[in-house]
BADREN-118366 format. One line per 8 residues: number of its first residue (from 1); for each residue x, y, z of C-alpha. Coordinates in nm, 4 decimals, decimal comma. Layout:
BEGIN
NUM> X Y Z ~ ...
END
This chain:
BEGIN
1> -0,7842 -0,5335 -1,0073 ~ -0,6372 -0,9108 -1,0016 ~ -0,3041 -0,9157 -1,1396 ~ -0,2575 -1,1860 -1,4487 ~ -0,1779 -1,5063 -1,2872 ~ -0,1093 -1,8509 -1,4973 ~ -0,3773 -2,1002 -1,3950 ~ -0,2442 -2,3281 -1,1016
9> -0,3430 -2,6894 -1,0546 ~ -0,6383 -2,6992 -0,8054 ~ -0,5524 -3,0696 -0,7474 ~ -0,2370 -2,9837 -0,5311 ~ -0,3788 -2,7656 -0,2536 ~ -0,1981 -2,8362 0,0479 ~ 0,1498 -2,9354 0,1354 ~ 0,2443 -3,3065 0,1742
17> 0,3724 -3,2235 0,5398 ~ 0,0107 -3,1975 0,6602 ~ -0,1153 -3,4829 0,9094 ~ -0,2519 -3,8046 0,7457 ~ -0,6464 -3,8127 0,7290 ~ -0,8336 -4,0391 0,9435 ~ -1,0651 -4,3272 0,7725 ~ -1,3727 -4,1243 0,8383
25> -1,1985 -3,8502 0,6511 ~ -1,1195 -4,0798 0,3611 ~ -1,4828 -4,1425 0,3155 ~ -1,6112 -3,7779 0,3277 ~ -1,3544 -3,7133 0,0519 ~ -1,4918 -3,9280 -0,1928 ~ -1,6619 -3,6420 -0,3954 ~ -1,3478 -3,4338 -0,4502
33> -1,5398 -3,0990 -0,5301 ~ -1,4925 -2,8328 -0,2777 ~ -1,7433 -2,5301 -0,3302 ~ -1,6141 -2,2056 -0,2094 ~ -1,8711 -1,9534 -0,1378 ~ -1,8599 -1,5702 -0,1239 ~ -2,1202 -1,4224 0,1298 ~ -1,9437 -1,1061 0,1914
41> -2,0089 -0,7787 -0,0317 ~ -1,6296 -0,7716 -0,1466 ~ -1,4651 -0,9748 -0,4254 ~ -1,2581 -1,2403 -0,2855 ~ -0,9320 -1,2881 -0,4638 ~ -0,7552 -1,5607 -0,3251 ~ -0,8093 -1,8632 -0,0953 ~ -0,5263 -2,0460 0,0967
49> -0,4817 -2,3261 0,3301 ~ -0,2151 -2,3810 0,5884 ~ -0,1517 -2,6698 0,8573 ~ -0,3206 -2,5503 1,1499 ~ -0,0616 -2,3642 1,3947 ~ 0,1674 -2,2658 1,0978 ~ 0,1561 -1,9925 0,8571 ~ 0,3070 -2,2006 0,5403
57> 0,0277 -2,0986 0,3020 ~ -0,0385 -2,3530 0,0015 ~ -0,1262 -2,2534 -0,3352 ~ -0,4123 -2,0229 -0,4023 ~ -0,7375 -2,2413 -0,4446 ~ -0,8932 -2,0200 -0,6909 ~ -0,6050 -2,0040 -0,9409 ~ -0,6757 -1,7310 -1,1402
65> -1,0100 -1,6821 -1,0975 ~ -1,1991 -1,4565 -0,8302 ~ -1,5436 -1,5031 -0,6353 ~ -1,7610 -1,2297 -0,6759 ~ -2,0165 -1,1096 -0,4103 ~ -2,2880 -1,3866 -0,3645 ~ -2,1197 -1,6467 -0,5962 ~ -1,9611 -1,9961 -0,5519
73> -1,6357 -2,1361 -0,7031 ~ -1,5942 -2,5233 -0,7449 ~ -1,2610 -2,6036 -0,6081 ~ -1,0772 -2,9250 -0,5779 ~ -1,0881 -3,0865 -0,2347 ~ -0,7294 -3,1697 -0,1302 ~ -0,6207 -3,5360 -0,1344 ~ -0,7119 -3,7339 0,1756
81> -0,3387 -3,8115 0,2408 ~ -0,2571 -3,4491 0,2665 ~ -0,4449 -3,4024 0,5806 ~ -0,7666 -3,2364 0,6728 ~ -0,7368 -2,9708 0,9960 ~ -0,6163 -2,6614 0,8355 ~ -0,6616 -2,2772 0,8601 ~ -0,8201 -2,1152 0,5679
89> -0,7286 -1,7568 0,4565 ~ -0,9247 -1,5599 0,2187 ~ -0,8008 -1,2349 0,0638 ~ -1,0697 -0,9749 -0,0078 ~ -1,0606 -0,6627 -0,1629 ~ -1,0647 -0,4033 0,0084 ~ -1,0246 -0,6290 0,2770 ~ -0,8753 -0,7075 0,5243
97> -0,7967 -1,0869 0,4845 ~ -1,0377 -1,3104 0,6769 ~ -0,8647 -1,6365 0,8531 ~ -1,0768 -1,9265 0,9808 ~ -0,8374 -2,0847 1,2237 ~ -0,9268 -2,4583 1,2037 ~ -1,1489 -2,6169 0,9552 ~ -1,1885 -2,9897 0,8732
105> -1,1595 -2,9705 0,5084 ~ -1,2293 -3,3407 0,4502 ~ -1,5581 -3,3184 0,6249 ~ -1,7044 -2,9700 0,5483 ~ -1,9563 -2,9738 0,2510 ~ -1,8096 -2,6155 0,1633 ~ -1,6043 -2,3275 0,2507 ~ -1,7982 -2,0220 0,3245
113> -1,6727 -1,6455 0,3940 ~ -1,9316 -1,4219 0,5597 ~ -1,9987 -1,0605 0,5689 ~ -1,9963 -1,0770 0,9684 ~ -1,6525 -1,2033 0,9288 ~ -1,5233 -0,9392 0,7105 ~ -1,6840 -0,6673 0,9110 ~ -1,5376 -0,7711 1,2085
121> -1,1833 -0,8004 1,0788 ~ -1,2434 -0,4527 0,9092 ~ -1,3189 -0,3047 1,2542 ~ -0,9683 -0,4479 1,3788 ~ -0,7541 -0,3355 1,0828 ~ -0,5735 -0,0156 0,9581 ~ -0,6382 0,1252 0,6067 ~ -0,3742 0,1799 0,3602
129> -0,5201 0,4599 0,1093 ~ -0,3446 0,5201 -0,2294 ~ -0,4008 0,9120 -0,3198 ~ -0,0917 0,8959 -0,5502 ~ -0,1356 0,8854 -0,9310 ~ -0,0360 0,5188 -0,9953 ~ -0,1115 0,1507 -0,9055 ~ 0,0527 0,0093 -0,6248
137> 0,1683 -0,3659 -0,6710 ~ 0,3345 -0,4623 -0,3596 ~ 0,3144 -0,3737 0,0167 ~ 0,5629 -0,5063 0,2437 ~ 0,5430 -0,4620 0,6472 ~ 0,8767 -0,5056 0,8156 ~ 0,9891 -0,4615 1,1536 ~ 1,2399 -0,1900 1,2314
145> 1,5978 -0,3214 1,1199 ~ 1,4565 -0,5928 0,9236 ~ 1,6350 -0,6576 0,5681 ~ 1,4239 -0,9367 0,4658 ~ 1,0849 -0,8114 0,3215 ~ 0,9029 -1,1379 0,3389 ~ 0,5454 -1,1720 0,2281 ~ 0,3976 -0,9336 -0,0214
153> 0,0473 -0,8455 0,1617 ~ -0,1468 -0,7408 -0,1600 ~ -0,1055 -1,1405 -0,2773 ~ -0,2591 -1,1376 -0,5773 ~ -0,4151 -0,7909 -0,6158 ~ -0,2997 -0,4474 -0,7016 ~ -0,4252 -0,1228 -0,5353 ~ -0,5470 0,1381 -0,7712
161> -0,5196 0,5392 -0,7531 ~ -0,7883 0,6412 -0,5022 ~ -0,8355 0,3000 -0,3725 ~ -0,7902 0,1771 -0,0120 ~ -0,6825 -0,1755 0,1270 ~ -0,7367 -0,2931 0,4954 ~ -0,4556 -0,4821 0,6529 ~ -0,5039 -0,6745 0,9825
169> -0,3241 -0,5165 1,2854 ~ -0,0356 -0,7099 1,4328 ~ 0,0310 -0,8613 1,7540 ~ 0,0469 -0,5932 2,0601 ~ 0,4394 -0,7280 2,0727 ~ 0,5123 -0,6100 1,7190 ~ 0,3066 -0,2717 1,6825 ~ 0,5758 -0,0749 1,5509
177> 0,6754 -0,1419 1,1766 ~ 0,7938 0,0099 0,8522 ~ 0,5630 0,0143 0,5562 ~ 0,6905 -0,0317 0,2249 ~ 0,4825 -0,0032 -0,1025 ~ 0,6180 -0,0356 -0,4552 ~ 0,4335 0,1001 -0,7620 ~ 0,3735 -0,0511 -1,1163
185> 0,6469 0,1629 -1,2626 ~ 0,9125 0,0151 -0,9762 ~ 0,8980 0,3586 -0,7398 ~ 0,8881 0,2794 -0,3750 ~ 0,7402 0,4655 -0,0724 ~ 0,8504 0,3993 0,2862 ~ 0,6643 0,4939 0,6157 ~ 0,9159 0,4125 0,8738
193> 0,8144 0,3331 1,2283 ~ 0,4533 0,3489 1,2038 ~ 0,2465 0,2010 1,5268 ~ 0,0259 -0,0107 1,3502 ~ -0,1595 -0,0875 1,6600 ~ -0,3017 0,2575 1,6896 ~ -0,2971 0,4212 1,3530 ~ -0,5954 0,4021 1,1413
201> -0,4988 0,5422 0,8040 ~ -0,1812 0,5341 0,6313 ~ -0,1545 0,7406 0,3171 ~ 0,0339 0,6964 0,0116 ~ 0,0519 1,0134 -0,1808 ~ 0,4323 1,0823 -0,2895 ~ 0,4756 0,8238 -0,5716 ~ 0,4957 0,9845 -0,9293
209> 0,2355 0,8719 -1,2043 ~ 0,4137 0,5700 -1,4133 ~ 0,5569 0,7240 -1,7477 ~ 0,3353 0,4742 -1,9492 ~ 0,0027 0,5877 -1,7883 ~ 0,1027 0,9317 -1,6752 ~ -0,1080 1,1062 -1,9734 ~ -0,4280 0,8879 -1,8807
217> -0,3901 0,9156 -1,4992 ~ -0,2727 1,2714 -1,4614 ~ -0,5605 1,5262 -1,3591 ~ -0,6340 1,7805 -1,6015 ~ -0,8981 2,0884 -1,6453 ~ -1,2069 2,0797 -1,3971 ~ -1,4899 2,2790 -1,4750 ~ -1,7275 2,3733 -1,1589
225> -2,0716 2,4518 -1,2645 ~ -2,3034 2,6444 -1,0318 ~ -2,6503 2,5614 -1,0209 ~ -2,7274 2,6489 -0,6376 ~ -2,9709 2,9454 -0,7064 ~ -2,7123 3,2000 -0,5815 ~ -2,3648 3,3465 -0,6257 ~ -2,0809 3,1484 -0,4894
233> -1,8154 3,3653 -0,3267 ~ -1,5301 3,1513 -0,2864 ~ -1,3908 2,8107 -0,4271 ~ -1,1384 2,5895 -0,2388 ~ -0,9517 2,2888 -0,3451 ~ -0,7485 2,0801 -0,1528 ~ -0,5623 1,7347 -0,1718 ~ -0,7372 1,5034 0,0618
241> -0,3690 1,4528 0,2353 ~ -0,3609 1,8217 0,3154 ~ -0,4982 1,9846 0,6220 ~ -0,5879 2,3201 0,4958 ~ -0,7901 2,4539 0,2092 ~ -0,5581 2,6921 0,0506 ~ -0,6476 3,0095 -0,1749 ~ -0,9679 3,0926 -0,3180
249> -0,9643 3,0036 -0,6847 ~ -1,2283 3,2480 -0,7728 ~ -1,1434 3,6073 -0,8793 ~ -1,4783 3,7346 -0,8690 ~ -1,8366 3,5770 -0,7777 ~ -1,9759 3,2828 -0,9894 ~ -2,3057 3,3456 -1,0476 ~ -2,5922 3,0643 -1,0548
257> -2,5763 2,9323 -1,3926 ~ -2,2197 3,0096 -1,4654 ~ -1,9223 2,7996 -1,4962 ~ -1,5615 2,8172 -1,3927 ~ -1,2728 2,6273 -1,5223 ~ -0,9270 2,5742 -1,3931 ~ -0,6333 2,3442 -1,4182 ~ -0,5957 2,0732 -1,1661
265> -0,2694 2,1021 -0,9453 ~ 0,0234 1,9350 -1,0712 ~ 0,1386 1,7804 -0,7339 ~ 0,0997 1,3887 -0,8239 ~ -0,2277 1,3633 -0,6674 ~ -0,5657 1,2360 -0,8048 ~ -0,8096 1,2699 -0,4949 ~ -0,9363 1,6351 -0,3982
273> -1,2054 1,7836 -0,1680 ~ -1,3791 2,0651 -0,3238 ~ -1,5317 2,3590 -0,1102 ~ -1,7897 2,6191 -0,2797 ~ -1,8784 2,9131 -0,0248 ~ -2,2225 3,0534 -0,1182 ~ -2,3573 3,4136 -0,0827 ~ -2,5497 3,3380 0,2118
281> -2,2461 3,1994 0,3957 ~ -2,3145 2,8205 0,3563 ~ -2,0920 2,5588 0,2085 ~ -2,1241 2,3088 -0,0312 ~ -1,8593 2,0379 0,0100 ~ -1,7470 1,7489 -0,2282 ~ -1,5085 1,5111 -0,0700 ~ -1,2766 1,2932 -0,2323
289> -1,3397 1,3867 -0,5869 ~ -1,1223 1,1746 -0,8269 ~ -0,9606 1,4562 -1,0727 ~ -0,8023 1,2056 -1,2822 ~ -1,1510 1,0465 -1,3568 ~ -1,3719 1,3624 -1,3869 ~ -1,3801 1,6957 -1,5759 ~ -1,7071 1,8637 -1,4408
297> -1,8102 1,9120 -1,0696 ~ -2,1991 2,0017 -1,0704 ~ -2,3143 2,2300 -0,7730 ~ -2,6929 2,2240 -0,7387 ~ -2,9499 2,3758 -0,4832 ~ -2,9780 2,2198 -0,1325 ~ -3,1445 2,3236 0,1843 ~ -2,8045 2,4193 0,3405
305> -2,4659 2,2912 0,2838 ~ -2,3071 2,0692 0,4947 ~ -1,9468 2,1549 0,6612 ~ -1,7575 1,7978 0,6224 ~ -1,4176 1,9603 0,6715 ~ -1,3062 2,2351 0,8930
END
């Protein structure tokens, strides 16, 4: 979801501090239209430019728009006097951001972000996973002891319950950091002293649902339907952030064709792993089911259940 934004004037895309354009560039910019194409499988939420060698990113070239996969957005090319050689930064969801370090924006016919670039950056990123029952609006990454939060790493996006967002790893000289997130209701959660150069996933699971949306976001009753062709001996439910399966929910075998209903745990989670243990000793696993969005889980006959979790 993109946060609501006032439309920005696309004619002003770069700071006046950028270097002056060459005469050749002046000729190239006679056509002020600047197509921006999204050749990834993700939605592009923002595109920024900055003078090469700086991180002083200018306004979002998309304004309040986004670019769907395979689509092109018509932006306005910066005025020639604003400079030509810039870095281009694309904010994608689930990310991470893609940065093209040097582009002659006065000369190129268009800007293009590719799937290969997105995949390469994702392999080098860590993942923020929101398993709480609220939407996250802000993400800050601070060096230990820092008091200024600096840039909101989400940019124009927000992160819904159950969703993930990929973040570029920091330089090797700044691996240890505090990760702070803020929800729509203003609640905050901090993960202090995380080694972002080695961690793969940082999970946010301790924020309550916002009061205004708690009724809609809270998990409710879940019905398990057994159509496996044999009785189920055990049923286990576990939040995805928990290492253990916990107790068997069944008090007696659940025959094929029968249903079993239970109340979802009231532990501020939406995402759960579910395991059904059948009479022949095999398991059927349903991973990362969103109990805030579903009311039934159907288990059907398969050749053999796959054990996806110990």
